C-alpha positions, 0 to 999 in steps of 0.5 A, spaced: 488 232 310 486 227 304 483 231 298 478 226 294 471 228 288 465 225 290 460 226 284 452 228 285 448 230 280 442 234 280 438 237 275 433 241 275 426 242 271 426 249 268 422 253 266 425 261 265 431 262 268 431 269 267 434 275 271 429 280 273 429 286 269 435 290 272 430 296 273 425 292 278 431 290 280 432 297 283 425 298 286 425 293 290 431 294 295 430 288 300 431 283 293 436 287 292 441 285 297 437 277 296 440 277 290 446 280 291 449 274 291 445 270 285 450 268 279 449 266 272 453 261 268 449 261 260 450 253 257 455 250 257 458 253 262 461 251 269 463 253 275 467 249 282 466 250 290 470 247 295 468 245 301 472 240 306 468 236 311 471 233 317 471 226 318 464 221 321 460 227 319 454 229 315 453 235 312 447 236 306 449 241 300 444 246 297 443 249 291 436 254 290 436 255 282 431 261 281 424 261 278 426 252 275 420 249 274 419 245 269 426 245 263 432 243 266 437 248 267 443 247 272 447 241 274 450 240 281 455 236 282 459 233 289 463 228 285 468 223 288 475 222 284 473 217 278 466 217 280 463 216 272 467 208 273 458 206 276 453 208 275 450 210 280 457 214 283 452 219 280 448 222 285 444 224 280 438 228 284 433 231 281 428 237 283 422 237 279 418 240 283 422 244 287 427 249 284 432 246 291 437 241 289 439 237 295 445 231 297 448 229 304 456 227 303 458 224 310 465 221 311 469 216 314 474 221 313 477 228 313 475 230 306 475 236 301 469 236 296 469 239 290 462 242 288 460 244 281 455 247 277 453 247 271 448 250 266 443 247 261 441 252 259 443 259 263 443 258 269 441 263 275 443 260 282 445 262 289 452 259 290 452 252 294 451 252 301 453 247 306 450 245 312 452 246 319 456 239 321 452 233 324 454 226 327 452 221 322 449 216 328 445 223 330 440 222 324 438 216 324 431 214 326 425 209 325 418 212 323 412 208 320 409 211 314 406 208 308 407 203 304 402 202 296 395 200 296 394 193 293 388 190 292 385 196 297 390 195 302 394 201 303 401 197 307 405 199 313 411 199 314 414 199 321 422 201 324 423 203 317 430 207 317 430 214 315 435 219 315 432 225 318 436 231 317 435 240 319 426 237 319 426 233 312 426 225 311 431 221 306 429 215 304 436 213 307 438 208 312 447 207 314 445 204 322 447 199 319 454 199 318 459 197 323 458 190 328 452 191 323 455 189 317 455 194 312 462 198 311 463 205 314 461 209 308 455 204 305 448 205 305 442 202 303 439 207 299 433 209 295 432 213 290 429 216 285 429 216 278 428 221 273 428 224 266 429 230 261 424 231 257 427 233 251 432 229 250 430 222 254 439 219 254 438 225 258 435 222 266 439 223 272 437 220 279 435 224 285 434 222 294 428 221 296 426 226 302 420 230 304 417 235 309 413 229 313 414 221 313 407 220 310 409 225 304 416 220 302 413 217 296 410 210 297 413 205 291 420 209 295 418 206 301 416 199 299 423 200 296 427 202 301 424 196 305 424 191 302 431 192 302 432 193 309 428 186 311 432 183 304 439 186 307 436 182 316 436 176 314 441 175 309 446 179 315 441 174 321 439 168 316 446 167 312 451 170 315 452 175 310 454 182 310 450 185 305 449 181 297 457 180 296 459 180 303 464 185 303 457 189 307 456 194 300 451 199 300 444 196 298 442 201 292 433 201 290 431 205 285 424 207 283 421 210 277 424 207 271 422 210 266 424 201 262 425 202 258 430 208 258 431 208 250 426 206 244 427 199 244 426 194 239 424 187 241 422 180 238 420 184 232 415 190 237 417 196 238 418 199 245 418 207 247 422 209 253 417 207 260 412 203 256 413 196 260 412 194 266 419 191 270 424 189 277 431 187 275 438 188 278 443 192 273 450 189 276 451 197 282 442 197 284 436 194 283 431 198 279 423 199 278 418 201 273 412 205 275 406 202 275 406 203 268 402 198 263 395 198 266 399 194 273 396 198 279 402 198 285 410 197 282 413 191 283 417 193 289 410 193 293 412 186 293 418 183 298 419 178 295 421 182 289 425 184 292 429 179 294 429 177 289 433 182 285 437 182 291 438 174 290 441 175 282 446 180 286 448 175 290 449 170 284 453 175 281 458 176 288 459 169 288 458 164 283 456 169 277 452 163 274 451 165 266 445 167 264 443 163 259 440 156 258 441 151 265 445 155 268 442 161 267 434 158 270 438 156 277 440 163 277 432 165 276 431 159 280 436 161 285 434 169 287 426 166 286 429 162 294 431 168 295 425 172 294 420 166 297 425 165 304 425 173 304 418 172 304 416 168 309 421 171 314 415 177 315 411 172 316 408 170 310 406 162 307 407 164 300 409 160 294 409 165 289 412 171 286 409 177 286 405 176 291 405 182 296 404 187 288 398 182 287 403 180 280 404 174 280 408 170 276 410 163 278 408 158 282 413 153 286 409 148 288 405 148 281 411 151 275 404 149 270 400 153 273 404 158 269 406 153 263 413 151 267 415 145 268 417 142 275 421 136 273 426 135 268 425 135 260 417 133 262 411 139 259 413 144 258 421 145 258 424 148 254 431 146 250 437 149 251 441 144 247 445 148 241 442 147 234 435 146 239 436 154 242 441 157 237 438 165 238 440 165 246 436 173 246 430 175 250 426 172 244 428 165 247 427 167 255 436 165 253 434 160 251 429 159 258 432 161 263 425 164 265 420 157 264 425 153 266 427 156 273 419 152 274 424 145 276 428 149 280 423 151 283 420 145 285 426 142 287 426 147 292 419 147 295 420 139 297 426 140 300 423 146 305 416 143 305 417 136 303 412 131 299 411 126 293 412 128 286 414 122 280 414 117 287 419 120 289 419 122 297 422 127 300 421 129 307 421 137 308 427 141 312 425 148 313 426 152 308 432 156 311 437 150 312 435 150 304 436 157 302 443 156 307 445 149 303 443 154 296 446 159 299 452 154 300 452 151 294 453 158 289 458 161 293 463 155 295 461 150 289 457 152 282 461 156 277 459 160 272 456 154 267 454 149 272 448 146 268 442 143 272 446 135 275 452 140 276 446 145 281 444 139 284 451 135 287 453 143 289 447 142 294 448 136 296 456 137 298 454 144 302 449 139 305 453 135 308 456 141 314 449 140 316 448 132 318 447 126 313 438 126 312 440 133 310 444 130 303 440 125 303 433 129 302 437 135 298 439 128 294 431 125 294 428 133 291 433 133 285 432 127 283 424 128 285 424 132 279 428 128 275 435 131 276 439 124 275 448 127 278 453 123 279 456 121 286 460 125 290 
C-alpha cells in the first residue's frame, strides 16, 4: 500500500473549550458514556491518527470539538507529504458556525491518510472519524440554486455540479475528470477564506458545504458556476484541459480579506479586509466579499471569474511579464477571455464587470474609462524607462490596466468589425478571435512581448485559419496604431 500524507487543516472558532466538572459528569450517565472517548490537548500539543483508504473511493474525515464557538481552539490536518509547498495544499476548513469539521478526501490509489489534531488553545475533542467508503462518481449531482442578487435580480444557476455526501452539498466538482479533461485527482472547487480573529496572519480555508442546496453561500455559488463555465469554454472552444492544459484543479476562494495583512499603498494605510478585489495568485483565484460599499462580490460577474482564469492561462503559457507593454497584453488577454466566456452564456456585453454591476472597462470605447484606444494616443500611459521608472502599484506597473485599452479595442474590431482611425476591419467572430489569441499566447508570445510582438504573434497564429483571418488580424492591429514587421 502506498503511504502518502495529504494535508487539510481546519481551524475552529472556539469559546470555552473546557470539560464539564467531573462531578457533573458522574451525575449524567448518558453524557458520561458519550464523553468516555473525549480527548484533551494542551496548547501546542498534537496527536496523529491513521486512516487507510482504497483506490477510487471517497471518504469524509469528521472532527467534533466540545464547546467551541467563537475562538480558535483546534486544527485538523489530513496531510499529504510535501503538501505545504503550495498554499492550497493546506486544505484549511474552519468551523465558525459549527463545532464539527468535515473534510472530503479521495484518491486514485490506495493510501494512508495521516490525520493530525493540534491544539491552538486547550482542545477537547472526539477522535476523528472516517466515513464509510463511497464511489466518487456516486457523489456527483447537478443542482439548481441561487447566487447573489444584483440590481434586485437573483442570479440562478442550473446544472451546477457539486458533491453530495451524507446529505450535505459541497461546492466540489469531480465530474469533469478523465475523458472530460481533469486529471484523476483534480477538482473544480470553491473554498472559503476564514481568519483567526485573534491573529490576522493566522488564516484558513474551508469547504463550502450546506445541508440544503439553497443554503450554500451565494458568493461561492457564483464563483463555482463561473469556474465551471470557464472550464467548459476552454475545453470546448480552445481545446485545452483546464488553464494549464494539463487537467489541473481549478480552485476559487471567496470571502477573502484583502489585504490579508495591513499594507501601505501609495502612501495610504489599508487595514486587513478593507479593499474590494478579485485576482489570480498563482495557485487559485480569489474574491473579496462586498466591502467598501459594494453590494456584491465580483464573483457575481462571469467575465471577472473568467478574466482571472485568463491570468492563469497566460502564466502557464507565455508568462507575459506583468509590467509595461507586456503587462498590458497580459491584462487585455484576460479581458478577451472574460468577454468570450461571458458571451458564451448568451450575453452580448463588451465590458468587464457587467454581472456584478461594477463595469471597469469597455472594449467598444476604452476612452470612456480613460483608457487609450490607439497606441500612444490619448490616455496612453508612458512605459519606457525614463518615463516610468517605478514599476509598482502606484504607476499601475507602468500602465498595465490603462494601456490594455488599445489591445481591447483591437480585439473588439477583430471580432465584430468596424472602422477605427480610417482603417476598416471585417469581423471574424469572437470565438475565432480568441482561438487566434490563445494560439499566439501559447506558441508565439514570450514573457517580454510588447505590442508589436503581440500583433506579429497573432498574425503568425492566424495563418492556420486562412488568408482572410490573417488579413483581418493585421487590419485590427493597424487600426489601433500598432505597426509590426512582416512575418
